[in-house]
Phi, psi and omega in degrees: 000147175287152182305323180299324179292316177301316180297314181298317178296320177298321178295316179298318177298317180296319177302316182288332172293322176295315178301317178304309182295316180298316185279325182279319191240337188244005185308313184261008176271162182307318181293318178295317179295322179292314181300317184263359179064047185253146170283159179299320180295315180294318180299318179295317182291331185253011185302317181293318177298316179296320179297321177297315178296320178298322179299318177298320177295325175296320177295321178298315178298316181299319179296319179293319178295320176300312179299317178297321182296333181276354181066221183301327180292341181272000182309310179296326179293316179298316179300315179300309184290325174296322176300318177297317179300313182295313180297315179297321179294319178293314180300314179297322178294325180280323187261335186242299185206124183304330180302332182299328178301319183279329183274330185244304187292317182296312176300322178297318180293319178297319177296321179296316178299314178298324178295316180293329180284344183275000000 
């Protein structure tokens, strides 16, 4: 892979680690409520749901990191997990918040393009 592809995949993995932390541990804390624009009552009521969603984001990050760690042999793993990131981002953008397309799907798609170009 070209260095730009490695960097882009690393950025997508880092984003998903941030999503993981925000959703799993910070959802009902001031920073989590501010990032997601939540009231204290809604954050408290939806904390378990957010933690479940955060766990999935953690798995996406882990898969991308695993693929990067394998070097060239991890190329198919990275493609699979980037595909998951892109599909989840599009689905979230259509069903939950349009911003998710730009925060999740677009970085994943850019990383995928760079991967294909390498």
